[in-house]
C-alpha positions as MATLAB code, in Angstrom:
seq = 'MSGKTIVMTSGKGGVGKTTATANVGVGLALRGKRVVVIDTDIGLRNLDVVMGLENRIVYDLIDVVEERCRVEQALIRDKHAGELYLIAAAQTRDKDCISSQQLIDLCRQLEADFDYVIVDCPAGIEQGFRNAIAAAREALVVTTPEVSAIRDADRVIGLLHASDIHSAKLIINRIKPEMVRQGDMLDASDVLDMLAVDAIGLIPADDRVITTTNNGTPVAHDVQSPSGREFVRIAARIDGEYTPMIDPVEEQSTSIMDKVRTLMGITRKASTHV';
ca = [
       2.085   15.431  -16.903;
      -0.324   12.978  -17.094;
      -0.139   11.383  -14.426;
      -1.821    7.663  -13.276;
      -4.287    7.470  -10.689;
      -4.431    3.848   -8.678;
      -6.568    2.929   -5.928;
      -5.894    0.735   -3.369;
      -8.410   -1.021   -1.655;
      -9.509   -4.492    0.087;
     -12.895   -5.220    0.877;
     -12.162   -6.470    4.157;
     -10.896   -3.742    6.771;
      -7.450   -4.098    8.938;
      -5.434   -6.111    6.579;
      -3.215   -2.757    5.766;
      -4.003   -1.328    3.008;
      -3.852    2.578    3.928;
       0.045    1.954    6.025;
       0.760   -0.094    2.429;
      -0.064    3.292    0.283;
       1.955    5.856    2.736;
       4.568    3.363    1.907;
       3.797    2.863   -1.358;
       2.907    6.330   -1.969;
       7.080    7.364    0.261;
       8.828    4.221   -2.055;
       7.527    6.537   -5.025;
       8.170   10.098   -4.193;
      11.832    7.703   -2.904;
      12.442    7.420   -6.511;
      11.898   11.238   -7.721;
       8.464   11.179   -9.019;
       5.404   13.719   -7.445;
       3.180   11.824   -6.040;
      -0.398   12.685   -3.709;
      -2.614   10.407   -1.768;
      -5.202   10.545   -1.115;
      -7.129    9.885    2.202;
     -11.042    8.668    0.159;
     -12.041    6.543    4.253;
     -14.613    9.923    5.085;
     -15.526   10.017    8.950;
     -12.418    7.775    9.365;
      -9.624    9.019    8.052;
      -5.865    7.381    9.484;
      -3.859    7.613    6.567;
      -2.696   11.312    7.887;
      -1.574    9.670   10.536;
       0.358    7.057    9.474;
       2.585    9.373    7.637;
       2.667   12.230   11.130;
       0.623   14.308    9.393;
      -2.486   14.661   11.373;
      -1.222   17.897   12.952;
      -1.192   19.889    9.573;
      -4.487   19.616    8.799;
      -6.717   22.408    7.830;
      -8.560   21.480    4.666;
      -9.188   18.139    3.864;
     -11.639   16.616    1.287;
     -14.962   17.793    1.175;
     -13.061   21.233    1.404;
     -11.577   20.757   -1.529;
     -14.638   18.640   -3.721;
     -17.094   21.971   -2.180;
     -15.113   24.725   -3.447;
     -14.005   25.868   -0.352;
     -10.884   26.477   -0.993;
      -7.784   25.208   -3.723;
      -6.986   22.505   -4.391;
      -3.993   23.658   -3.240;
      -4.387   24.457    0.079;
      -5.807   21.263    0.747;
      -1.779   19.461   -0.177;
      -0.111   18.913    3.164;
       3.508   18.192    1.815;
       5.221   15.092    3.835;
       7.569   15.936    5.949;
      10.349   13.287    4.640;
       9.777   11.826    1.034;
      10.038   14.970   -0.718;
       7.600   15.377   -3.621;
       4.596   12.814   -1.446;
       1.873   15.041   -0.602;
      -2.026   14.041    1.456;
      -5.069   15.331    0.210;
      -6.947   14.122    4.104;
     -10.159   13.232    4.271;
     -12.764   15.051    6.384;
     -13.709   13.853    9.851;
     -16.989   14.739   10.446;
     -19.119   13.944    6.979;
     -20.215   10.491    5.814;
     -19.123    8.353    2.984;
     -22.165    9.757    0.738;
     -21.315   13.599    0.757;
     -18.677   13.279   -2.264;
     -20.011   11.523   -5.653;
     -18.004    9.652   -7.800;
     -17.869   12.233  -10.712;
     -16.297   14.755   -7.629;
     -13.484   12.417   -7.384;
     -12.702   11.644  -11.013;
     -12.504   15.670  -12.242;
     -10.138   16.140   -9.118;
      -8.383   12.894   -9.562;
      -8.493   13.792  -13.313;
      -7.043   17.366  -12.434;
      -4.304   16.229  -10.243;
      -3.037   14.002  -13.107;
      -1.986   17.024  -14.428;
       0.403   18.217  -11.595;
       1.495   14.552  -10.621;
       2.637   11.689  -11.549;
       0.714    9.099   -9.001;
      -2.185   10.042   -7.889;
      -3.306    6.842   -4.966;
      -6.473    6.483   -4.406;
      -6.606    5.002    0.082;
     -10.326    3.399   -0.507;
     -12.414    2.594    1.996;
     -12.653   -0.726    3.660;
     -15.735   -2.344    2.234;
     -17.591   -2.359   -1.182;
     -20.399    0.330   -0.439;
     -20.880    3.788   -2.235;
     -17.370    5.150   -0.903;
     -15.709    1.901   -2.443;
     -17.258    2.918   -5.704;
     -16.900    6.654   -5.521;
     -12.694    5.464   -5.377;
     -12.566    2.817   -8.302;
     -14.614    5.511  -10.310;
     -11.809    7.738  -10.806;
      -8.466    4.951  -10.554;
      -7.289    3.529  -14.199;
      -5.138    0.539  -12.123;
      -5.699   -1.135   -8.794;
      -3.529   -2.449   -5.651;
      -6.073   -4.871   -4.072;
      -4.013   -5.738    0.078;
      -4.801   -8.428    0.825;
      -3.375  -11.530    4.278;
      -3.559  -14.889    3.589;
      -5.752  -15.380    5.996;
      -9.594  -17.452    4.301;
     -12.239  -14.306    5.809;
      -9.128  -11.658    3.703;
      -9.511  -13.459    0.321;
     -12.713  -13.743    0.159;
     -13.295  -10.690    0.870;
      -9.856   -9.329   -1.802;
     -12.091  -12.136   -4.808;
     -15.241  -10.506   -4.126;
     -13.684   -6.818   -5.037;
     -11.481   -7.912   -7.393;
     -15.212   -9.337   -9.490;
     -15.762   -6.080   -8.643;
     -12.781   -4.550  -10.893;
     -13.464   -5.445  -13.246;
     -16.754   -5.153  -13.394;
     -15.948   -1.599  -14.012;
     -13.567   -2.018  -16.584;
     -10.136   -2.469  -13.991;
      -8.892   -5.049  -15.014;
      -4.988   -4.823  -14.444;
      -5.638   -5.018  -10.600;
      -2.914   -6.155   -9.445;
      -1.347   -8.472   -5.897;
      -0.382   -7.023   -2.530;
       0.178   -9.829   -0.041;
       0.517   -8.707    3.463;
       1.566  -10.827    6.773;
       3.252  -13.420    5.759;
       4.775  -15.469    8.284;
       7.258  -17.542    6.740;
       6.979  -19.703   10.024;
       3.509  -20.430   10.056;
       3.611  -21.171    6.342;
       6.512  -23.850    6.768;
       4.254  -24.785    9.817;
       1.105  -25.460    7.841;
      -0.892  -23.186    9.838;
      -1.220  -20.128    7.573;
      -1.693  -20.601    3.137;
       1.618  -19.514    1.278;
       1.471  -17.022   -1.151;
       1.131  -19.138   -4.265;
      -1.468  -20.876   -2.682;
      -3.348  -17.277   -2.796;
      -2.529  -16.086   -6.379;
      -4.072  -19.524   -7.123;
      -6.962  -18.854   -6.053;
      -7.431  -15.509   -6.770;
      -6.403  -15.696   -9.926;
      -4.068  -12.405  -10.012;
      -0.446  -11.337  -10.702;
       1.145  -10.208   -7.322;
       2.829   -7.249   -6.917;
       3.817   -7.372   -3.911;
       4.141  -10.361   -0.487;
       5.257   -7.981    2.017;
       6.589  -10.291    5.164;
       5.153   -9.431    9.010;
       7.637   -6.811   10.849;
       7.136   -5.362   14.195;
       9.045   -2.541   12.964;
       6.014   -1.612   10.632;
       3.738   -1.166   14.103;
       6.889    0.947   15.764;
       7.617    2.914   12.868;
       3.545    3.394   11.718;
       3.195    4.991   15.937;
       6.211    6.668   15.676;
       4.693    8.233   11.719;
       7.603    7.788    9.825;
       6.141    4.884    7.034;
       8.398    1.768    7.256;
       9.341    2.728    3.263;
      12.001    4.814    4.838;
      14.165    2.254    7.397;
      15.955   -0.449    5.090;
      16.359   -2.492    7.930;
      12.992   -3.311    7.568;
      12.030   -6.504    5.395;
       8.352   -5.539    4.671;
       9.700   -1.565    3.892;
      12.621   -2.528    1.486;
       9.483   -4.852   -0.040;
       7.612   -1.370   -0.392;
       9.988   -0.306   -2.192;
      10.443   -2.679   -3.992;
       6.318   -2.370   -5.326;
       6.974    1.469   -6.010;
       8.944    0.560   -8.284;
       7.931   -2.081   -9.884;
       4.815    0.535  -10.362;
       6.830    2.665  -12.068;
       8.151    0.211  -14.134;
      11.280   -1.781  -13.267;
      11.724   -5.347  -13.280;
      13.070   -6.543  -10.052;
      12.316   -9.865   -8.710;
      10.051  -10.784   -6.966;
      11.506  -12.123   -2.825;
       8.637  -14.513   -1.321;
       9.825  -13.975    2.533;
       9.319  -17.735    3.489;
      11.823  -18.275    0.737;
      14.084  -15.132    1.561;
      14.139  -16.261    5.585;
      15.226  -20.308    4.425;
      17.773  -18.792    2.477;
      19.137  -16.345    5.665;
      19.089  -19.398    8.061;
      21.162  -20.788    5.938;
      23.484  -18.305    4.971;
      23.560  -18.258    8.823;
      24.526  -21.913    8.751;
      26.977  -21.686    5.884;
      29.137  -20.147    8.254;
      29.202  -21.070   10.920;
      29.886  -24.187    9.452;
      33.012  -21.845    7.560;
      33.599  -20.711   10.851;
      34.039  -24.916   12.302;
      35.905  -25.730    9.797;
      38.727  -23.070    9.948;
      38.689  -23.531   13.148;
      39.516  -27.794   12.705;
      41.910  -26.338   10.483;
      44.064  -25.121   13.962;
      43.604  -27.982   15.793;
];
């Protein structure tokens, strides 16, 4: 097996990067792929909580690179998604205790056994960021339709290009269709024009993300969730399947029109019996 390492990054914290990592991992595993997600946010680990695996950690990333355990001992199998595994970040160390080369070596080793290695990058552009991108062959940049997040994403895309990662794709998270229609939020085309990269996913704001995250079950498992369905589509695109991009603003407008048409149909039927 010759797998692929993808880094999930953002620059700005709080845009949903870790949630995206977990859900893309779930989406790929649901397609029958062997997937490992690595939390490299040393000292501030969160990926284990999003996946509901925080009580199952015995060994972490630093234990692996410092050879206190075998890689297999640090792999935590997901409770819901079959061939999805986590390597958790250390909670009591800092980001400088791992080198770029150590992470590269680990990812190359994992690529021999997994279809996808997804590296959850720390926020910011310091050493932790440089370590995470060093191991990657491709990058997904998570942002939201806010000026500060877009500016940080632009900086990150430039750094990725400087590191010879030219295939970065954008995930625009937390799109609020009503705010876009009112002109209070940038729409997806505005963001893409500013960043000059292709989108791989447009995620609507969705309260189910909070609920499922608090329950330790990524929203990609929830077929009723608009954001969950889009994460599954993102996984399909990563895996090479053509899946049409759905703009949440257009999707909501279509949904409203369908309801209107349904109501009008009912009204017409009722009027024919008067």
